[in-house]
C-alpha positions in Angstrom: 26.8 78.0 -33.6 25.7 79.6 -36.9 22.7 81.8 -36.5 20.2 79.8 -38.5 17.3 82.1 -37.6 18.4 84.4 -40.3 18.7 81.9 -43.1 16.1 81.7 -45.8 13.7 78.7 -45.8 11.5 77.0 -48.5 8.4 75.6 -46.9 7.0 73.3 -49.5 7.2 75.9 -52.3 6.6 78.9 -50.1 9.9 80.9 -49.9 10.5 82.6 -46.5 13.3 85.2 -46.1 14.1 84.0 -42.6 13.2 81.4 -40.0 11.5 83.8 -37.6 7.8 83.0 -37.3 5.4 85.4 -35.6 3.2 83.2 -33.4 -0.6 83.6 -33.2 -1.8 85.9 -30.4 -5.4 86.8 -29.6 -5.6 90.6 -29.3 -9.4 91.3 -29.6 -9.3 94.3 -31.9 -12.0 93.1 -34.4 -14.7 95.7 -35.3 -18.3 95.4 -34.1 -20.8 94.4 -35.1 -19.7 91.4 -37.1 -16.2 90.5 -35.7 -14.6 92.1 -38.7 -10.9 92.7 -39.3 -10.0 96.3 -39.8 -7.4 98.9 -40.7 -5.9 98.9 -37.2 -5.3 95.2 -37.4 -3.7 95.7 -40.9 -1.3 98.2 -39.4 -0.4 95.8 -36.6 0.4 92.9 -38.8 2.2 95.1 -41.3 4.4 96.5 -38.6 5.6 92.9 -37.9 6.2 91.8 -41.5 9.9 91.3 -40.9 8.9 87.8 -39.7 9.5 85.2 -42.4 6.0 83.9 -41.7 3.1 85.3 -39.7 0.4 83.1 -38.3 -2.7 85.2 -37.7 -4.5 85.3 -34.4 -7.0 82.5 -33.9 -10.0 83.2 -36.1 -13.4 81.5 -35.6 -14.9 79.5 -38.4 -18.5 80.2 -37.2 -20.3 82.1 -34.5 -20.6 78.8 -32.6 -16.9 78.5 -32.7 -16.3 81.9 -30.9 -15.1 81.9 -27.3 -13.9 85.4 -26.6 -15.2 88.9 -27.4 -14.0 90.9 -30.4 -12.1 88.1 -32.0 -12.3 88.0 -35.8 -14.1 85.5 -37.9 -13.7 84.1 -41.4 -17.3 83.1 -42.3 -18.9 86.2 -43.7 -18.1 88.3 -46.8 -17.5 91.3 -44.7 -14.9 89.4 -42.7 -13.2 88.3 -45.9 -13.0 91.9 -47.1 -11.6 93.0 -43.7 -8.9 90.4 -43.8 -7.9 91.6 -47.3 -6.7 94.8 -45.6 -4.3 92.6 -43.5 -3.0 90.4 -46.2 -2.4 93.3 -48.6 -0.4 95.1 -46.0 1.7 92.1 -45.0 2.4 91.2 -48.7 3.3 94.8 -49.5 5.9 94.6 -46.7 7.4 91.3 -48.1 6.2 88.7 -45.7 3.9 85.6 -45.9 0.8 85.1 -43.7 -1.3 82.0 -42.8 -4.8 82.3 -41.2 -5.4 80.2 -38.1 -8.7 78.5 -38.3 -10.4 78.1 -34.8 -13.3 76.5 -33.1 -13.2 76.8 -29.3 -15.6 74.0 -28.5 -16.5 73.9 -24.8 -14.3 77.0 -24.0 -17.1 79.5 -24.4 -20.1 81.0 -22.8 -23.5 82.2 -24.0 -22.4 85.6 -22.7 -19.9 85.8 -25.6 -22.0 84.6 -28.5 -25.5 83.8 -27.2 -25.0 80.1 -27.8 -24.5 77.0 -25.5 -21.0 75.6 -26.2 -20.6 72.3 -28.0 -17.9 69.7 -27.3 -17.1 66.0 -27.8 -18.7 65.3 -24.4 -20.9 67.3 -22.0 -18.0 67.9 -19.6 -17.4 71.4 -18.5 -13.8 72.7 -18.4 -13.1 73.2 -14.7 -11.5 76.5 -13.6 -11.6 78.0 -17.1 -12.8 81.4 -18.1 -13.4 83.5 -21.2 -13.8 87.2 -21.5 -16.3 89.8 -22.6 -16.3 93.6 -22.7 -19.2 94.7 -20.6 -18.5 98.4 -20.3 -16.0 98.5 -17.5 -14.9 102.1 -17.0 -11.3 101.4 -17.9 -12.2 99.4 -20.9 -10.9 96.1 -19.4 -12.1 92.7 -20.4 -14.3 90.9 -17.8 -13.6 87.2 -17.3 -16.6 84.9 -16.9 -16.7 81.1 -16.3 -17.3 78.8 -19.3 -20.6 77.0 -19.4 -21.5 73.3 -19.6 -21.3 72.2 -23.3 -23.8 70.1 -25.2 -22.4 66.8 -26.6 -22.0 67.0 -30.3 -24.1 64.8 -32.6 -22.8 63.4 -35.9 -24.6 66.3 -37.6 -22.7 68.7 -35.4 -19.4 67.0 -36.4 -20.3 67.2 -40.1 -21.2 70.8 -39.7 -17.8 71.7 -38.0 -15.8 69.9 -40.7 -17.7 71.9 -43.3 -17.1 75.1 -41.4 -13.3 74.5 -41.4 -13.4 73.7 -45.1 -15.4 76.9 -45.9 -13.1 78.9 -43.6 -10.1 77.7 -45.5 -11.7 78.6 -48.8 -12.6 82.1 -47.5 -9.0 82.6 -46.2 -7.5 82.0 -49.6 -10.1 84.4 -51.1 -8.9 86.9 -48.5 -5.4 86.7 -49.8 -3.8 84.4 -47.2 -0.8 82.2 -48.3 -2.3 79.3 -46.4 -4.2 78.2 -43.3 -3.4 76.6 -40.0 -5.9 74.3 -38.3 -5.9 75.1 -34.6 -5.8 71.7 -32.9 -4.1 72.9 -29.7 -4.6 74.7 -26.4 -7.7 73.0 -25.1 -10.0 74.0 -27.9 -12.4 71.8 -29.9 -10.0 69.6 -31.8 -7.8 69.2 -28.8 -10.9 68.3 -26.8 -11.4 65.4 -29.1 -7.8 64.3 -28.9 -7.7 63.9 -25.1 -9.2 61.0 -23.1 -10.2 63.2 -20.2 -12.4 65.6 -22.3 -13.6 63.0 -24.9 -15.8 60.3 -23.3 -17.5 59.3 -26.6 -18.2 55.7 -27.4 -18.7 56.2 -31.2 -16.1 56.5 -34.0 -14.8 59.7 -32.5 -14.0 58.4 -29.0 -12.6 55.5 -27.1 -9.3 54.5 -28.8 -6.5 57.0 -29.6 -7.1 56.4 -33.3 -10.8 57.3 -32.9 -10.0 60.4 -31.0 -7.7 61.6 -33.8 -10.5 61.1 -36.4 -12.0 64.6 -36.4 -8.6 66.2 -36.8 -7.9 63.9 -39.7 -11.3 64.5 -41.4 -11.0 68.3 -40.9 -7.5 68.3 -42.3 -8.5 66.2 -45.3 -11.4 68.5 -46.1 -9.2 71.6 -45.8 -6.3 70.2 -47.8 -8.7 69.1 -50.5 -10.1 72.6 -50.7 -6.9 74.7 -50.6 -4.1 72.2 -51.2 -1.7 70.4 -48.9 1.0 72.9 -49.5 -1.3 75.6 -48.0 -2.4 73.5 -45.0 -0.7 73.4 -41.6 -1.8 72.0 -38.2 -1.1 73.3 -34.7 -0.9 70.8 -31.8 0.0 71.2 -28.1 1.2 67.9 -26.6 2.7 69.4 -23.4 0.0 71.9 -22.5 -2.7 70.9 -20.0 -4.5 74.1 -19.0 -8.2 74.5 -19.5 -8.6 71.1 -17.7 -6.9 69.1 -20.4 -4.4 66.9 -18.5 -4.3 63.6 -20.4 -1.8 60.8 -19.8 -2.2 59.5 -23.3 -1.7 62.7 -25.2 1.9 62.1 -26.3 1.1 58.8 -28.0 -2.0 60.3 -29.5 0.0 63.2 -31.0 2.4 60.8 -32.6 -0.6 58.9 -34.2 -1.9 62.2 -35.4 1.5 63.0 -36.9 1.4 59.8 -38.9 -2.0 60.8 -40.3 -0.8 64.3 -41.1 2.2 62.8 -42.9 -0.1 60.6 -45.0 -2.3 63.6 -45.9 0.8 65.6 -46.8 0.2 68.8 -44.9 3.0 71.4 -45.1 3.7 71.7 -41.4 3.1 70.7 -37.8 3.2 73.6 -35.4 4.0 72.6 -31.8 2.6 75.1 -29.3 4.8 74.5 -26.3 4.4 75.5 -22.7 5.5 79.1 -22.3 5.6 79.9 -18.6 8.9 80.4 -16.8 9.1 77.0 -15.1 7.5 75.0 -17.9 8.7 71.5 -18.5 11.4 71.0 -21.2 10.2 69.0 -24.1 12.3 65.8 -24.2 14.5 65.4 -27.3 13.2 61.8 -27.8 9.7 63.2 -28.4 11.1 65.6 -31.0 13.2 62.8 -32.6 10.1 60.5 -32.8 8.0 63.3 -34.3 10.7 64.0 -36.9 10.6 60.3 -37.8 6.8 60.3 -38.1 6.5 63.6 -40.0 8.9 64.6 -42.9 7.7 68.1 -43.7 8.2 71.4 -41.8 8.1 71.3 -38.0 7.5 74.6 -36.1 8.1 75.2 -32.4 6.7 78.2 -30.4 6.6 78.8 -26.7 8.7 81.6 -25.1 11.9 80.5 -26.9 15.0 82.6 -26.7 17.0 83.1 -29.9 19.7 80.9 -28.4 17.2 78.1 -27.8 15.8 78.5 -31.3 19.2 78.2 -32.9 20.0 75.1 -30.8 16.8 73.4 -32.1 17.4 74.5 -35.6 21.0 73.5 -35.5 20.1 70.0 -34.3 17.5 69.7 -37.1 14.7 69.1 -34.6 12.6 71.9 -35.9 12.6 74.0 -39.1 11.0 77.3 -38.0 10.7 78.9 -34.5 7.9 81.2 -33.5 8.0 84.1 -31.2 4.9 85.7 -29.6 5.3 88.2 -26.8 8.6 89.5 -28.2 6.9 90.3 -31.5 3.9 91.8 -29.6 6.1 94.5 -28.0 8.9 94.6 -30.7 7.5 95.0 -34.2 11.1 94.8 -35.5 12.0 91.8 -33.4 14.4 90.1 -35.9 16.4 93.4 -36.3 16.7 93.7 -32.5 17.9 90.1 -32.3 20.4 90.7 -35.1 21.8 93.8 -33.3 21.5 92.4 -29.8 19.4 95.5 -29.0 17.3 96.3 -26.0 13.8 94.9 -26.2 10.5 96.7 -25.4 8.5 95.1 -22.6 4.7 94.9 -22.2 3.7 98.4 -21.2 0.3 97.5 -19.7 -1.2 94.0 -19.3 -4.6 95.6 -19.6 -4.0 96.3 -23.2 -3.3 92.7 -24.3 -7.0 92.2 -25.0 -7.7 95.8 -25.7 -11.2 95.8 -27.0 -10.3 97.7 -30.1 -7.8 100.4 -29.3 -4.3 101.1 -30.6 -2.9 101.5 -27.1 -0.5 98.6 -26.4 -1.1 97.3 -29.9 0.4 99.5 -32.7 2.1 102.1 -30.5 5.2 100.0 -29.5 8.3 101.9 -30.9 10.6 100.6 -33.6 14.4 100.6 -33.0 16.1 103.8 -33.9 19.3 102.8 -35.8 21.8 105.6 -36.4 
């Protein structure tokens, strides 16, 4: 089969040199105080600019939306200026980069941000933790259980929609080529989508159509602010961690896809299960999604290049994202092209490193003679 990962791609007017996407990965290197992106982060993203498109790590749209320590924000001028370091470096290296807009909802603790979490309903996420840095001698993150959230009022919902809009505006000011609305992985928007975490009886709960409403309203606000061609959405129909198992989610996602088609967003990004024995996503789901959504479809989730080329060759997706392999191999596309040996994670303790370069920018590039 032709290696389609290396072919150029035009994503609604944004030209990409290849179909490799660097998936968003939380790394906790933002500077304190203020959760500000920094030069170390610029180096990290610049190292990986051989990706056709980079999706940034999840970036909170407000202090309330923060769920983990030392993750960056996009709601202050200092954060905007910090992100300019990143976008300048990535663009200088010839790649494109979207910012992922994030609100964690109930997946938080007052130990992280001093605030009680908010969510569609006052249901705690069972067996779910977040992390802080509390001065452990080895610098490790300390995991703490999430706290019971407060059910959101209409005022809270309006506030969150505005935070996403302003976050998108700030991202474009910071030099990003677009934004991705994080509607996946058990965070706030995903909590609204799912019947087990959303027990509301107003216009944002009950029916599948109502549960999609906040995603639709956030997307409309963001697209109006920055343009549909600069707006993407991430969804995770087959992921159920963080106490998110919902038997109705596949139908709900297809309803959401029709709304996103109507709005005209540039892509849907499927975050797929990435553990070794994860369920395969059935082709009929992908075919139905393709019939409901005509723009770019992205798939990420521990794909091999062979799996990626199979999906691309069957026209089931348009771009394929890679996370862990880009984490340890800043020149991942080159290594795939040459069938070269891959770096492996040197130390799991450095994944959420609290601010250091170790296990972040020190993975070696391939030496080509």
